[in-house]
N, C-alpha and C positions, 0 to 999 in steps of 0.2 A: 190399213194400204199401203203400200211400200210402189206407189207409179213413178215413176220417171216424168222430173217437171225438168221443160227443156225451154228454154228461152232463144228466141228465133229473129235477127234482123234480116227483112229480104223484102222481095218486091211481089205484090197482087198480081201473077201471070197471066190469070184465067177472069172474066169477068165471076162476080159472086152471085152463088144462084141459092135463091130461097125456097126451101120444098114446106111446103102445107100440110101438115095431115088435120082431120076431124079430131084427134086425139090430144090433140095440144103442145102434140112435140116436134111441134119447128124446128128443122135446122138451116141453117147457111153453110154451103160448100165453096173453097175457091183453094187454087193451085196457088202456091207458095215458091219463088226461088230464090235462091242466096248463094254467093261464087264471093268466094277468099279470093286475097288477091296477096301473091308476096312479090318481095323485091329482089333480084336475079341479079346479082351484082356482076356474076362472070359476062351478063350482058347489058348491064347499067340501063335498066327497064322493068316494070312492071308485071309481073304474069297473073294470069286469072287461074284458078283452080279449078277444079270440077263443079258443076255444080250442081245443088242440093236442090233434089224438088220431094218438095211435102203436101201433103191434102188437107186441110184447114178445117173442123168445123168447130161450129159455135150451137149452140141449143137451147132452147124457147126463147123468151123475150130477145135475146141479147142477138139473138140470130135476125129479129125483125129491124133491130137498131142497124145492127153490122151490114146489114143490106142497105139501107139508107146512107152511111156514112165512108161503103167502100170502093173503088171501082178499080180495072184494070191499069196496072203502071204505077199504081202508087206504094210509095217505099212505108211499111209498118215493119212493128216491132211485137212478136206474138209468143206467150208464154200459157203451156198448157201439158199435159200429159202425153207422152209419147208411146206412139200405140204402132204394131208392124199387120199389116195386109195381107196375105199372102195367097193364090189364088194359081190355077193353072191355065196357063193358054197352049197354044201346039206351038208355043215356043219355048215351051218347057214351065217351071217355076217361077212365075215373078211378085213382087215382092213390092208394097207402097208403104211409104213411114207417113202416119196419120196423127196429125199434131190435136187433140181434144180439147183448143184453146177454152181459158180462163180467164185471159185479159189478150187484147186485140190493140193497138195505139198507132195512131199514126206515126212513123218518124222524125219528129220537129228538127233534127239535123240536117235536113233536107229540104226542108216545107214550112211553110204556116199553116197553123189549123186554125177553123172557128168553133169553139165546142160548143156544146148545145145542151142542157142537163134533157133527158127526156123519158120519159114512161112509156110501155105498151099496155093496153087495155086488152086484157086474157083473154075475151071473148070475140072483140072486134077484131085484134091487130093491129088496130089505128095506135103511131103513134103521137104523142100528147109530149109539144115542146112548151119545159118546164120556164126558159127562163129564154122568149122572143128577142131578137137584135131590137131595140128602139129604131124607130125610121128617122131614115135621114134623106137632109134633099140633095139632088144632083151634086153640089158644091161643097157637101160637108164629107160627102162620101168620096169626091173625086181627092180632098186636103188628107181624107182618114188613109188612104191606100199610097199614098207619095208619104216614104220614112228618107230620110237625109241619113246614109250611112258613110259617104264619100267622109268623114273625119275618123270611123275607128280602122284600127287599124287590120289589116288581112288577115285573117287565120290561116293557121298550118293546117295542110291536109293531112289527116289521121297519118293514113299511110307514110306522108312523109316526116314524119313526127316517131313513127317505128323505126320507121329506116334508119335515121338519127341517132335513137336511144338502140338500136343496135350496134349502129358502127361504135357509139362509145362503150357499151360492152366488151365487144370484140376490144378494141382497144386496151381495154384496162385488164385483157384476161390474161391468165399469166404465163400463155406455150407461146 
């Protein structure tokens, strides 16, 4: 099979919808938006490129797990097979880019996640948490959430690092 595999970093743009069927071919869909940026040296500012939109589909037991894990507005990384879906509308032919996802994860460069290994019962579609978190009293929970990062060096923005690297490459160019 020569499917085109794609990795996209973006944002869950619509609430994930779980579609259940009687034949165990459950699937989940949501829209994914991604916008790349570039540094415009002439304007001395960052600019957004055109937002790319994808419909993401997840099948079978993974669909049930994703429905419990994803919400609109969350940053994610999606790996899957790229497909296109064409249809006719009153305004002519339309094309939708579809990713049949193999893997989806939260983008941990933008937040903190709490992972729980889980399985889905094929008959009942119930999720079983295989490692539930240990019970904490309120004092422990507050202490666990507070993390002192004041002594850590500030991380550079990826876009700033790219711009600095571009400047160095341009300065070294022979033209």
